[in-house]
mmJSON file of the N, C-alpha and C atoms, coordinates in Angstrom:
{"data_MODEL":{"atom_site":{
"group_PDB":["ATOM","ATOM","ATOM","ATOM","ATOM","ATOM","ATOM","ATOM","ATOM","ATOM","ATOM","ATOM","ATOM","ATOM","ATOM","ATOM","ATOM","ATOM","ATOM","ATOM","ATOM","ATOM","ATOM","ATOM","ATOM","ATOM","ATOM","ATOM","ATOM","ATOM","ATOM","ATOM","ATOM","ATOM","ATOM","ATOM","ATOM","ATOM","ATOM","ATOM","ATOM","ATOM","ATOM","ATOM","ATOM","ATOM","ATOM","ATOM","ATOM","ATOM","ATOM","ATOM","ATOM","ATOM","ATOM","ATOM","ATOM","ATOM","ATOM","ATOM","ATOM","ATOM","ATOM","ATOM","ATOM","ATOM","ATOM","ATOM","ATOM","ATOM","ATOM","ATOM","ATOM","ATOM","ATOM","ATOM","ATOM","ATOM","ATOM","ATOM","ATOM","ATOM","ATOM","ATOM","ATOM","ATOM","ATOM","ATOM","ATOM","ATOM","ATOM","ATOM","ATOM","ATOM","ATOM","ATOM","ATOM","ATOM","ATOM","ATOM","ATOM","ATOM","ATOM","ATOM","ATOM","ATOM","ATOM","ATOM","ATOM","ATOM","ATOM","ATOM","ATOM","ATOM","ATOM","ATOM","ATOM","ATOM","ATOM","ATOM","ATOM","ATOM","ATOM","ATOM","ATOM","ATOM","ATOM","ATOM","ATOM","ATOM","ATOM","ATOM","ATOM","ATOM","ATOM","ATOM","ATOM","ATOM","ATOM","ATOM","ATOM","ATOM","ATOM","ATOM","ATOM","ATOM","ATOM","ATOM","ATOM","ATOM","ATOM","ATOM","ATOM","ATOM","ATOM","ATOM","ATOM","ATOM","ATOM","ATOM","ATOM","ATOM","ATOM","ATOM","ATOM","ATOM","ATOM","ATOM","ATOM","ATOM","ATOM","ATOM","ATOM","ATOM","ATOM","ATOM","ATOM","ATOM","ATOM","ATOM","ATOM","ATOM","ATOM","ATOM","ATOM","ATOM","ATOM","ATOM","ATOM","ATOM","ATOM","ATOM","ATOM","ATOM","ATOM","ATOM","ATOM","ATOM","ATOM","ATOM","ATOM","ATOM","ATOM","ATOM","ATOM","ATOM","ATOM","ATOM","ATOM","ATOM","ATOM","ATOM","ATOM","ATOM","ATOM","ATOM","ATOM","ATOM","ATOM","ATOM","ATOM","ATOM","ATOM","ATOM","ATOM"],
"id":[1,2,3,4,5,6,7,8,9,10,11,12,13,14,15,16,17,18,19,20,21,22,23,24,25,26,27,28,29,30,31,32,33,34,35,36,37,38,39,40,41,42,43,44,45,46,47,48,49,50,51,52,53,54,55,56,57,58,59,60,61,62,63,64,65,66,67,68,69,70,71,72,73,74,75,76,77,78,79,80,81,82,83,84,85,86,87,88,89,90,91,92,93,94,95,96,97,98,99,100,101,102,103,104,105,106,107,108,109,110,111,112,113,114,115,116,117,118,119,120,121,122,123,124,125,126,127,128,129,130,131,132,133,134,135,136,137,138,139,140,141,142,143,144,145,146,147,148,149,150,151,152,153,154,155,156,157,158,159,160,161,162,163,164,165,166,167,168,169,170,171,172,173,174,175,176,177,178,179,180,181,182,183,184,185,186,187,188,189,190,191,192,193,194,195,196,197,198,199,200,201,202,203,204,205,206,207,208,209,210,211,212,213,214,215,216,217,218,219,220,221,222,223,224,225],
"type_symbol":["N","C","C","N","C","C","N","C","C","N","C","C","N","C","C","N","C","C","N","C","C","N","C","C","N","C","C","N","C","C","N","C","C","N","C","C","N","C","C","N","C","C","N","C","C","N","C","C","N","C","C","N","C","C","N","C","C","N","C","C","N","C","C","N","C","C","N","C","C","N","C","C","N","C","C","N","C","C","N","C","C","N","C","C","N","C","C","N","C","C","N","C","C","N","C","C","N","C","C","N","C","C","N","C","C","N","C","C","N","C","C","N","C","C","N","C","C","N","C","C","N","C","C","N","C","C","N","C","C","N","C","C","N","C","C","N","C","C","N","C","C","N","C","C","N","C","C","N","C","C","N","C","C","N","C","C","N","C","C","N","C","C","N","C","C","N","C","C","N","C","C","N","C","C","N","C","C","N","C","C","N","C","C","N","C","C","N","C","C","N","C","C","N","C","C","N","C","C","N","C","C","N","C","C","N","C","C","N","C","C","N","C","C","N","C","C","N","C","C","N","C","C","N","C","C"],
"label_atom_id":["N","CA","C","N","CA","C","N","CA","C","N","CA","C","N","CA","C","N","CA","C","N","CA","C","N","CA","C","N","CA","C","N","CA","C","N","CA","C","N","CA","C","N","CA","C","N","CA","C","N","CA","C","N","CA","C","N","CA","C","N","CA","C","N","CA","C","N","CA","C","N","CA","C","N","CA","C","N","CA","C","N","CA","C","N","CA","C","N","CA","C","N","CA","C","N","CA","C","N","CA","C","N","CA","C","N","CA","C","N","CA","C","N","CA","C","N","CA","C","N","CA","C","N","CA","C","N","CA","C","N","CA","C","N","CA","C","N","CA","C","N","CA","C","N","CA","C","N","CA","C","N","CA","C","N","CA","C","N","CA","C","N","CA","C","N","CA","C","N","CA","C","N","CA","C","N","CA","C","N","CA","C","N","CA","C","N","CA","C","N","CA","C","N","CA","C","N","CA","C","N","CA","C","N","CA","C","N","CA","C","N","CA","C","N","CA","C","N","CA","C","N","CA","C","N","CA","C","N","CA","C","N","CA","C","N","CA","C","N","CA","C","N","CA","C","N","CA","C","N","CA","C","N","CA","C","N","CA","C","N","CA","C"],
"label_alt_id":[null,null,null,null,null,null,null,null,null,null,null,null,null,null,null,null,null,null,null,null,null,null,null,null,null,null,null,null,null,null,null,null,null,null,null,null,null,null,null,null,null,null,null,null,null,null,null,null,null,null,null,null,null,null,null,null,null,null,null,null,null,null,null,null,null,null,null,null,null,null,null,null,null,null,null,null,null,null,null,null,null,null,null,null,null,null,null,null,null,null,null,null,null,null,null,null,null,null,null,null,null,null,null,null,null,null,null,null,null,null,null,null,null,null,null,null,null,null,null,null,null,null,null,null,null,null,null,null,null,null,null,null,null,null,null,null,null,null,null,null,null,null,null,null,null,null,null,null,null,null,null,null,null,null,null,null,null,null,null,null,null,null,null,null,null,null,null,null,null,null,null,null,null,null,null,null,null,null,null,null,null,null,null,null,null,null,null,null,null,null,null,null,null,null,null,null,null,null,null,null,null,null,null,null,null,null,null,null,null,null,null,null,null,null,null,null,null,null,null,null,null,null,null,null,null],
"label_comp_id":["MET","MET","MET","ASN","ASN","ASN","TYR","TYR","TYR","GLY","GLY","GLY","ASP","ASP","ASP","GLY","GLY","GLY","ILE","ILE","ILE","TYR","TYR","TYR","GLY","GLY","GLY","GLY","GLY","GLY","ILE","ILE","ILE","PHE","PHE","PHE","VAL","VAL","VAL","SER","SER","SER","ALA","ALA","ALA","LEU","LEU","LEU","TYR","TYR","TYR","ALA","ALA","ALA","GLU","GLU","GLU","ALA","ALA","ALA","PHE","PHE","PHE","PHE","PHE","PHE","THR","THR","THR","SER","SER","SER","ASP","ASP","ASP","MET","MET","MET","GLU","GLU","GLU","THR","THR","THR","ILE","ILE","ILE","ILE","ILE","ILE","ALA","ALA","ALA","LYS","LYS","LYS","ALA","ALA","ALA","LEU","LEU","LEU","LEU","LEU","LEU","ALA","ALA","ALA","ILE","ILE","ILE","PRO","PRO","PRO","ALA","ALA","ALA","GLU","GLU","GLU","SER","SER","SER","ASP","ASP","ASP","TYR","TYR","TYR","ALA","ALA","ALA","ALA","ALA","ALA","ILE","ILE","ILE","ILE","ILE","ILE","LYS","LYS","LYS","ASP","ASP","ASP","VAL","VAL","VAL","MET","MET","MET","LEU","LEU","LEU","LEU","LEU","LEU","HIS","HIS","HIS","ARG","ARG","ARG","HIS","HIS","HIS","TYR","TYR","TYR","PRO","PRO","PRO","ASP","ASP","ASP","ASP","ASP","ASP","TRP","TRP","TRP","ARG","ARG","ARG","ASP","ASP","ASP","SER","SER","SER","MET","MET","MET","GLU","GLU","GLU","ARG","ARG","ARG","THR","THR","THR","GLY","GLY","GLY","LYS","LYS","LYS","GLN","GLN","GLN","MET","MET","MET","GLY","GLY","GLY","CYS","CYS","CYS","CYS","CYS","CYS"],
"label_asym_id":["A","A","A","A","A","A","A","A","A","A","A","A","A","A","A","A","A","A","A","A","A","A","A","A","A","A","A","A","A","A","A","A","A","A","A","A","A","A","A","A","A","A","A","A","A","A","A","A","A","A","A","A","A","A","A","A","A","A","A","A","A","A","A","A","A","A","A","A","A","A","A","A","A","A","A","A","A","A","A","A","A","A","A","A","A","A","A","A","A","A","A","A","A","A","A","A","A","A","A","A","A","A","A","A","A","A","A","A","A","A","A","A","A","A","A","A","A","A","A","A","A","A","A","A","A","A","A","A","A","A","A","A","A","A","A","A","A","A","A","A","A","A","A","A","A","A","A","A","A","A","A","A","A","A","A","A","A","A","A","A","A","A","A","A","A","A","A","A","A","A","A","A","A","A","A","A","A","A","A","A","A","A","A","A","A","A","A","A","A","A","A","A","A","A","A","A","A","A","A","A","A","A","A","A","A","A","A","A","A","A","A","A","A","A","A","A","A","A","A","A","A","A","A","A","A"],
"label_entity_id":["1","1","1","1","1","1","1","1","1","1","1","1","1","1","1","1","1","1","1","1","1","1","1","1","1","1","1","1","1","1","1","1","1","1","1","1","1","1","1","1","1","1","1","1","1","1","1","1","1","1","1","1","1","1","1","1","1","1","1","1","1","1","1","1","1","1","1","1","1","1","1","1","1","1","1","1","1","1","1","1","1","1","1","1","1","1","1","1","1","1","1","1","1","1","1","1","1","1","1","1","1","1","1","1","1","1","1","1","1","1","1","1","1","1","1","1","1","1","1","1","1","1","1","1","1","1","1","1","1","1","1","1","1","1","1","1","1","1","1","1","1","1","1","1","1","1","1","1","1","1","1","1","1","1","1","1","1","1","1","1","1","1","1","1","1","1","1","1","1","1","1","1","1","1","1","1","1","1","1","1","1","1","1","1","1","1","1","1","1","1","1","1","1","1","1","1","1","1","1","1","1","1","1","1","1","1","1","1","1","1","1","1","1","1","1","1","1","1","1","1","1","1","1","1","1"],
"label_seq_id":[1,1,1,2,2,2,3,3,3,4,4,4,5,5,5,6,6,6,7,7,7,8,8,8,9,9,9,10,10,10,11,11,11,12,12,12,13,13,13,14,14,14,15,15,15,16,16,16,17,17,17,18,18,18,19,19,19,20,20,20,21,21,21,22,22,22,23,23,23,24,24,24,25,25,25,26,26,26,27,27,27,28,28,28,29,29,29,30,30,30,31,31,31,32,32,32,33,33,33,34,34,34,35,35,35,36,36,36,37,37,37,38,38,38,39,39,39,40,40,40,41,41,41,42,42,42,43,43,43,44,44,44,45,45,45,46,46,46,47,47,47,48,48,48,49,49,49,50,50,50,51,51,51,52,52,52,53,53,53,54,54,54,55,55,55,56,56,56,57,57,57,58,58,58,59,59,59,60,60,60,61,61,61,62,62,62,63,63,63,64,64,64,65,65,65,66,66,66,67,67,67,68,68,68,69,69,69,70,70,70,71,71,71,72,72,72,73,73,73,74,74,74,75,75,75],
"pdbx_PDB_ins_code":[null,null,null,null,null,null,null,null,null,null,null,null,null,null,null,null,null,null,null,null,null,null,null,null,null,null,null,null,null,null,null,null,null,null,null,null,null,null,null,null,null,null,null,null,null,null,null,null,null,null,null,null,null,null,null,null,null,null,null,null,null,null,null,null,null,null,null,null,null,null,null,null,null,null,null,null,null,null,null,null,null,null,null,null,null,null,null,null,null,null,null,null,null,null,null,null,null,null,null,null,null,null,null,null,null,null,null,null,null,null,null,null,null,null,null,null,null,null,null,null,null,null,null,null,null,null,null,null,null,null,null,null,null,null,null,null,null,null,null,null,null,null,null,null,null,null,null,null,null,null,null,null,null,null,null,null,null,null,null,null,null,null,null,null,null,null,null,null,null,null,null,null,null,null,null,null,null,null,null,null,null,null,null,null,null,null,null,null,null,null,null,null,null,null,null,null,null,null,null,null,null,null,null,null,null,null,null,null,null,null,null,null,null,null,null,null,null,null,null,null,null,null,null,null,null],
"Cartn_x":[18.725,17.73,17.104,15.68,15.034,14.539,14.498,14.303,14.19,13.246,12.784,12.0,11.787,10.234,10.195,11.008,10.515,9.732,10.248,9.372,7.971,7.97,6.981,5.748,6.672,5.548,4.833,5.081,4.468,3.633,4.138,3.537,2.175,2.238,0.825,-0.152,1.159,0.065,-1.114,-0.079,-1.069,-2.27,-2.085,-2.916,-4.097,-3.866,-5.124,-5.773,-5.138,-6.179,-6.946,-6.392,-7.077,-8.282,-8.035,-9.06,-9.982,-10.173,-11.036,-12.309,-11.331,-12.365,-13.654,-12.935,-14.136,-14.881,-14.504,-15.352,-14.919,-15.622,-15.272,-14.798,-14.808,-14.345,-12.66,-12.05,-10.997,-10.162,-10.487,-9.896,-9.626,-10.631,-10.797,-9.762,-9.586,-8.539,-7.622,-7.178,-6.01,-5.359,-5.991,-6.153,-5.385,-6.402,-6.06,-4.91,-4.65,-3.238,-2.17,-2.068,-0.768,-0.561,-1.697,-1.588,-0.063,-0.097,0.699,2.138,2.195,3.914,4.236,5.564,5.519,5.374,5.033,4.628,5.095,6.628,7.875,8.37,7.863,8.78,8.314,9.609,8.966,7.734,7.974,6.659,5.27,5.085,4.396,3.956,4.697,4.645,4.408,4.692,4.413,3.012,2.384,1.108,-0.07,0.473,0.156,-0.163,0.676,1.097,0.308,0.365,-1.045,-2.319,-2.318,-4.081,-4.134,-3.808,-4.031,-3.489,-2.702,-3.196,-4.491,-4.948,-5.922,-7.354,-7.16,-8.455,-8.749,-7.17,-7.041,-7.729,-7.272,-7.223,-8.111,-9.166,-9.646,-10.156,-10.071,-10.518,-9.693,-8.477,-6.785,-5.789,-5.692,-4.48,-3.31,-3.518,-2.115,-1.333,-2.157,-1.581,-1.028,-1.547,-1.417,-0.02,-0.079,1.274,1.987,2.359,3.312,3.708,3.003,3.502,3.798,3.279,4.446,5.866,6.015,7.499,8.463,7.246,8.056,8.891,7.464,8.341,9.096,9.254,9.788,11.53,11.233,12.486,12.863,11.794,12.212,11.705,11.077,10.345,10.432],
"Cartn_y":[1.158,2.057,1.421,1.4,1.17,2.705,1.967,3.492,3.127,3.782,3.139,2.29,1.822,0.903,-0.015,-0.404,-1.478,-0.571,0.414,0.924,1.776,2.143,2.645,1.424,0.55,-0.94,-0.912,-0.667,-0.845,0.208,1.334,2.531,2.137,1.6,1.98,0.728,-0.288,-1.164,-1.019,-0.364,0.015,1.121,1.938,3.052,2.305,1.196,0.357,0.079,-0.593,-1.32,-0.107,0.874,2.112,2.369,2.898,3.513,2.418,1.192,0.376,0.321,1.115,1.396,2.07,2.843,3.829,3.648,2.947,2.853,1.184,0.628,-0.655,-0.222,1.235,1.306,0.834,0.557,-0.406,1.024,1.856,2.993,3.861,4.157,5.105,4.676,3.752,2.722,3.151,2.158,2.972,4.35,4.753,6.311,7.011,6.824,7.73,6.998,5.908,5.44,5.314,5.907,6.413,7.678,8.31,9.513,9.371,8.637,8.491,7.658,8.411,7.187,8.321,8.954,10.065,9.513,11.049,10.647,9.985,10.523,10.174,9.258,8.214,7.275,5.601,5.324,3.823,3.112,2.836,2.049,2.561,3.899,4.753,4.232,4.621,4.42,3.069,2.023,0.702,-0.285,1.23,1.213,1.417,2.561,3.62,2.668,2.191,1.405,0.331,-0.462,-1.722,-0.935,0.212,0.48,0.672,1.249,1.531,0.658,-0.565,-1.677,-2.733,-2.855,-3.364,-2.891,-0.981,-0.618,-1.079,-1.222,-1.84,-3.186,-4.373,-5.33,-5.968,-5.867,-5.992,-7.376,-7.782,-9.502,-10.108,-9.626,-10.166,-10.183,-10.497,-10.695,-11.201,-12.203,-12.626,-11.466,-11.099,-10.225,-8.85,-8.307,-7.031,-7.61,-8.689,-9.385,-9.25,-9.619,-10.275,-8.631,-7.582,-6.493,-5.679,-5.745,-5.166,-5.751,-6.968,-7.547,-7.079,-6.934,-6.53,-5.259,-4.355,-2.847,-2.786,-3.635,-3.515,-3.726,-4.923,-5.979,-6.663,-7.471,-8.375,-9.986,-9.905,-10.975,-11.107],
"Cartn_z":[15.673,15.434,13.551,13.779,13.204,11.594,10.666,10.027,8.407,7.441,6.114,5.762,4.928,4.809,5.599,6.363,7.283,8.943,8.966,9.64,9.052,8.306,7.496,7.086,7.096,6.697,8.126,9.037,10.536,11.296,10.707,10.661,10.056,8.467,7.688,8.263,8.531,8.981,9.738,11.019,12.37,12.303,11.145,10.495,9.976,8.996,8.384,9.241,10.631,11.673,12.198,12.607,13.489,12.246,10.704,10.316,10.229,10.211,10.109,11.152,12.877,13.501,13.633,11.704,11.477,10.121,9.476,8.152,7.484,6.489,5.903,4.797,4.047,3.012,2.532,1.758,1.551,0.882,0.148,-0.218,0.548,0.817,2.256,3.046,3.943,5.355,4.434,3.037,2.444,2.519,1.753,1.769,2.656,3.837,5.22,5.94,5.114,6.365,5.624,4.432,3.287,4.161,4.716,5.343,6.471,7.29,8.462,8.146,6.539,6.219,5.754,4.523,3.819,2.935,2.041,0.705,-0.492,-0.086,-1.458,-0.546,0.096,0.339,-0.196,-0.34,-1.709,-1.122,-0.301,0.524,0.073,0.169,-0.296,-2.229,-2.512,-3.895,-4.255,-3.472,-3.73,-3.703,-2.398,-1.939,-3.268,-3.828,-4.592,-5.828,-6.136,-7.099,-7.893,-6.584,-6.507,-5.871,-5.595,-5.625,-6.902,-8.09,-9.263,-9.961,-9.957,-10.376,-10.326,-8.897,-8.417,-9.756,-9.839,-9.907,-11.636,-12.562,-13.767,-13.857,-12.945,-13.236,-11.34,-11.465,-10.081,-9.815,-10.731,-11.059,-11.114,-11.504,-11.371,-10.585,-9.409,-8.35,-8.871,-9.833,-10.13,-11.007,-12.706,-13.322,-12.431,-11.503,-10.718,-9.657,-9.284,-8.609,-9.523,-11.132,-11.878,-12.414,-12.61,-12.886,-11.563,-11.072,-9.245,-9.174,-9.409,-8.944,-10.426,-11.589,-12.439,-12.618,-11.837,-11.723,-10.504,-9.476,-8.207,-8.871,-9.7,-10.412,-9.613,-9.285,-8.779,-9.262,-10.253,-10.921,-12.486],
"occupancy":[1.0,1.0,1.0,1.0,1.0,1.0,1.0,1.0,1.0,1.0,1.0,1.0,1.0,1.0,1.0,1.0,1.0,1.0,1.0,1.0,1.0,1.0,1.0,1.0,1.0,1.0,1.0,1.0,1.0,1.0,1.0,1.0,1.0,1.0,1.0,1.0,1.0,1.0,1.0,1.0,1.0,1.0,1.0,1.0,1.0,1.0,1.0,1.0,1.0,1.0,1.0,1.0,1.0,1.0,1.0,1.0,1.0,1.0,1.0,1.0,1.0,1.0,1.0,1.0,1.0,1.0,1.0,1.0,1.0,1.0,1.0,1.0,1.0,1.0,1.0,1.0,1.0,1.0,1.0,1.0,1.0,1.0,1.0,1.0,1.0,1.0,1.0,1.0,1.0,1.0,1.0,1.0,1.0,1.0,1.0,1.0,1.0,1.0,1.0,1.0,1.0,1.0,1.0,1.0,1.0,1.0,1.0,1.0,1.0,1.0,1.0,1.0,1.0,1.0,1.0,1.0,1.0,1.0,1.0,1.0,1.0,1.0,1.0,1.0,1.0,1.0,1.0,1.0,1.0,1.0,1.0,1.0,1.0,1.0,1.0,1.0,1.0,1.0,1.0,1.0,1.0,1.0,1.0,1.0,1.0,1.0,1.0,1.0,1.0,1.0,1.0,1.0,1.0,1.0,1.0,1.0,1.0,1.0,1.0,1.0,1.0,1.0,1.0,1.0,1.0,1.0,1.0,1.0,1.0,1.0,1.0,1.0,1.0,1.0,1.0,1.0,1.0,1.0,1.0,1.0,1.0,1.0,1.0,1.0,1.0,1.0,1.0,1.0,1.0,1.0,1.0,1.0,1.0,1.0,1.0,1.0,1.0,1.0,1.0,1.0,1.0,1.0,1.0,1.0,1.0,1.0,1.0,1.0,1.0,1.0,1.0,1.0,1.0,1.0,1.0,1.0,1.0,1.0,1.0,1.0,1.0,1.0,1.0,1.0,1.0],
"B_iso_or_equiv":[0.0,0.0,0.0,0.0,0.0,0.0,0.0,0.0,0.0,0.0,0.0,0.0,0.0,0.0,0.0,0.0,0.0,0.0,0.0,0.0,0.0,0.0,0.0,0.0,0.0,0.0,0.0,0.0,0.0,0.0,0.0,0.0,0.0,0.0,0.0,0.0,0.0,0.0,0.0,0.0,0.0,0.0,0.0,0.0,0.0,0.0,0.0,0.0,0.0,0.0,0.0,0.0,0.0,0.0,0.0,0.0,0.0,0.0,0.0,0.0,0.0,0.0,0.0,0.0,0.0,0.0,0.0,0.0,0.0,0.0,0.0,0.0,0.0,0.0,0.0,0.0,0.0,0.0,0.0,0.0,0.0,0.0,0.0,0.0,0.0,0.0,0.0,0.0,0.0,0.0,0.0,0.0,0.0,0.0,0.0,0.0,0.0,0.0,0.0,0.0,0.0,0.0,0.0,0.0,0.0,0.0,0.0,0.0,0.0,0.0,0.0,0.0,0.0,0.0,0.0,0.0,0.0,0.0,0.0,0.0,0.0,0.0,0.0,0.0,0.0,0.0,0.0,0.0,0.0,0.0,0.0,0.0,0.0,0.0,0.0,0.0,0.0,0.0,0.0,0.0,0.0,0.0,0.0,0.0,0.0,0.0,0.0,0.0,0.0,0.0,0.0,0.0,0.0,0.0,0.0,0.0,0.0,0.0,0.0,0.0,0.0,0.0,0.0,0.0,0.0,0.0,0.0,0.0,0.0,0.0,0.0,0.0,0.0,0.0,0.0,0.0,0.0,0.0,0.0,0.0,0.0,0.0,0.0,0.0,0.0,0.0,0.0,0.0,0.0,0.0,0.0,0.0,0.0,0.0,0.0,0.0,0.0,0.0,0.0,0.0,0.0,0.0,0.0,0.0,0.0,0.0,0.0,0.0,0.0,0.0,0.0,0.0,0.0,0.0,0.0,0.0,0.0,0.0,0.0,0.0,0.0,0.0,0.0,0.0,0.0],
"pdbx_formal_charge":[null,null,null,null,null,null,null,null,null,null,null,null,null,null,null,null,null,null,null,null,null,null,null,null,null,null,null,null,null,null,null,null,null,null,null,null,null,null,null,null,null,null,null,null,null,null,null,null,null,null,null,null,null,null,null,null,null,null,null,null,null,null,null,null,null,null,null,null,null,null,null,null,null,null,null,null,null,null,null,null,null,null,null,null,null,null,null,null,null,null,null,null,null,null,null,null,null,null,null,null,null,null,null,null,null,null,null,null,null,null,null,null,null,null,null,null,null,null,null,null,null,null,null,null,null,null,null,null,null,null,null,null,null,null,null,null,null,null,null,null,null,null,null,null,null,null,null,null,null,null,null,null,null,null,null,null,null,null,null,null,null,null,null,null,null,null,null,null,null,null,null,null,null,null,null,null,null,null,null,null,null,null,null,null,null,null,null,null,null,null,null,null,null,null,null,null,null,null,null,null,null,null,null,null,null,null,null,null,null,null,null,null,null,null,null,null,null,null,null,null,null,null,null,null,null],
"auth_seq_id":[1,1,1,2,2,2,3,3,3,4,4,4,5,5,5,6,6,6,7,7,7,8,8,8,9,9,9,10,10,10,11,11,11,12,12,12,13,13,13,14,14,14,15,15,15,16,16,16,17,17,17,18,18,18,19,19,19,20,20,20,21,21,21,22,22,22,23,23,23,24,24,24,25,25,25,26,26,26,27,27,27,28,28,28,29,29,29,30,30,30,31,31,31,32,32,32,33,33,33,34,34,34,35,35,35,36,36,36,37,37,37,38,38,38,39,39,39,40,40,40,41,41,41,42,42,42,43,43,43,44,44,44,45,45,45,46,46,46,47,47,47,48,48,48,49,49,49,50,50,50,51,51,51,52,52,52,53,53,53,54,54,54,55,55,55,56,56,56,57,57,57,58,58,58,59,59,59,60,60,60,61,61,61,62,62,62,63,63,63,64,64,64,65,65,65,66,66,66,67,67,67,68,68,68,69,69,69,70,70,70,71,71,71,72,72,72,73,73,73,74,74,74,75,75,75],
"auth_comp_id":["MET","MET","MET","ASN","ASN","ASN","TYR","TYR","TYR","GLY","GLY","GLY","ASP","ASP","ASP","GLY","GLY","GLY","ILE","ILE","ILE","TYR","TYR","TYR","GLY","GLY","GLY","GLY","GLY","GLY","ILE","ILE","ILE","PHE","PHE","PHE","VAL","VAL","VAL","SER","SER","SER","ALA","ALA","ALA","LEU","LEU","LEU","TYR","TYR","TYR","ALA","ALA","ALA","GLU","GLU","GLU","ALA","ALA","ALA","PHE","PHE","PHE","PHE","PHE","PHE","THR","THR","THR","SER","SER","SER","ASP","ASP","ASP","MET","MET","MET","GLU","GLU","GLU","THR","THR","THR","ILE","ILE","ILE","ILE","ILE","ILE","ALA","ALA","ALA","LYS","LYS","LYS","ALA","ALA","ALA","LEU","LEU","LEU","LEU","LEU","LEU","ALA","ALA","ALA","ILE","ILE","ILE","PRO","PRO","PRO","ALA","ALA","ALA","GLU","GLU","GLU","SER","SER","SER","ASP","ASP","ASP","TYR","TYR","TYR","ALA","ALA","ALA","ALA","ALA","ALA","ILE","ILE","ILE","ILE","ILE","ILE","LYS","LYS","LYS","ASP","ASP","ASP","VAL","VAL","VAL","MET","MET","MET","LEU","LEU","LEU","LEU","LEU","LEU","HIS","HIS","HIS","ARG","ARG","ARG","HIS","HIS","HIS","TYR","TYR","TYR","PRO","PRO","PRO","ASP","ASP","ASP","ASP","ASP","ASP","TRP","TRP","TRP","ARG","ARG","ARG","ASP","ASP","ASP","SER","SER","SER","MET","MET","MET","GLU","GLU","GLU","ARG","ARG","ARG","THR","THR","THR","GLY","GLY","GLY","LYS","LYS","LYS","GLN","GLN","GLN","MET","MET","MET","GLY","GLY","GLY","CYS","CYS","CYS","CYS","CYS","CYS"],
"auth_asym_id":["A","A","A","A","A","A","A","A","A","A","A","A","A","A","A","A","A","A","A","A","A","A","A","A","A","A","A","A","A","A","A","A","A","A","A","A","A","A","A","A","A","A","A","A","A","A","A","A","A","A","A","A","A","A","A","A","A","A","A","A","A","A","A","A","A","A","A","A","A","A","A","A","A","A","A","A","A","A","A","A","A","A","A","A","A","A","A","A","A","A","A","A","A","A","A","A","A","A","A","A","A","A","A","A","A","A","A","A","A","A","A","A","A","A","A","A","A","A","A","A","A","A","A","A","A","A","A","A","A","A","A","A","A","A","A","A","A","A","A","A","A","A","A","A","A","A","A","A","A","A","A","A","A","A","A","A","A","A","A","A","A","A","A","A","A","A","A","A","A","A","A","A","A","A","A","A","A","A","A","A","A","A","A","A","A","A","A","A","A","A","A","A","A","A","A","A","A","A","A","A","A","A","A","A","A","A","A","A","A","A","A","A","A","A","A","A","A","A","A","A","A","A","A","A","A"],
"auth_atom_id":["N","CA","C","N","CA","C","N","CA","C","N","CA","C","N","CA","C","N","CA","C","N","CA","C","N","CA","C","N","CA","C","N","CA","C","N","CA","C","N","CA","C","N","CA","C","N","CA","C","N","CA","C","N","CA","C","N","CA","C","N","CA","C","N","CA","C","N","CA","C","N","CA","C","N","CA","C","N","CA","C","N","CA","C","N","CA","C","N","CA","C","N","CA","C","N","CA","C","N","CA","C","N","CA","C","N","CA","C","N","CA","C","N","CA","C","N","CA","C","N","CA","C","N","CA","C","N","CA","C","N","CA","C","N","CA","C","N","CA","C","N","CA","C","N","CA","C","N","CA","C","N","CA","C","N","CA","C","N","CA","C","N","CA","C","N","CA","C","N","CA","C","N","CA","C","N","CA","C","N","CA","C","N","CA","C","N","CA","C","N","CA","C","N","CA","C","N","CA","C","N","CA","C","N","CA","C","N","CA","C","N","CA","C","N","CA","C","N","CA","C","N","CA","C","N","CA","C","N","CA","C","N","CA","C","N","CA","C","N","CA","C","N","CA","C","N","CA","C","N","CA","C","N","CA","C","N","CA","C","N","CA","C"],
"pdbx_PDB_model_num":[1,1,1,1,1,1,1,1,1,1,1,1,1,1,1,1,1,1,1,1,1,1,1,1,1,1,1,1,1,1,1,1,1,1,1,1,1,1,1,1,1,1,1,1,1,1,1,1,1,1,1,1,1,1,1,1,1,1,1,1,1,1,1,1,1,1,1,1,1,1,1,1,1,1,1,1,1,1,1,1,1,1,1,1,1,1,1,1,1,1,1,1,1,1,1,1,1,1,1,1,1,1,1,1,1,1,1,1,1,1,1,1,1,1,1,1,1,1,1,1,1,1,1,1,1,1,1,1,1,1,1,1,1,1,1,1,1,1,1,1,1,1,1,1,1,1,1,1,1,1,1,1,1,1,1,1,1,1,1,1,1,1,1,1,1,1,1,1,1,1,1,1,1,1,1,1,1,1,1,1,1,1,1,1,1,1,1,1,1,1,1,1,1,1,1,1,1,1,1,1,1,1,1,1,1,1,1,1,1,1,1,1,1,1,1,1,1,1,1,1,1,1,1,1,1]
}}}
């Protein structure tokens, strides 16, 4: 049986594709796709964190990636 962030990732990506048929605005696509997974999940939290970092550092994805890794305790 599958559960947790693994399945939430699949659901989220599927919802991204579905929403892209209706709009090309990435923030809207991501916001609507987030509605497909539990808001309290770790997966939703990291997506929200990455979106926030992108708003702060829109031209520096490397800095955003490094900060995300530090938040997750993996880098």
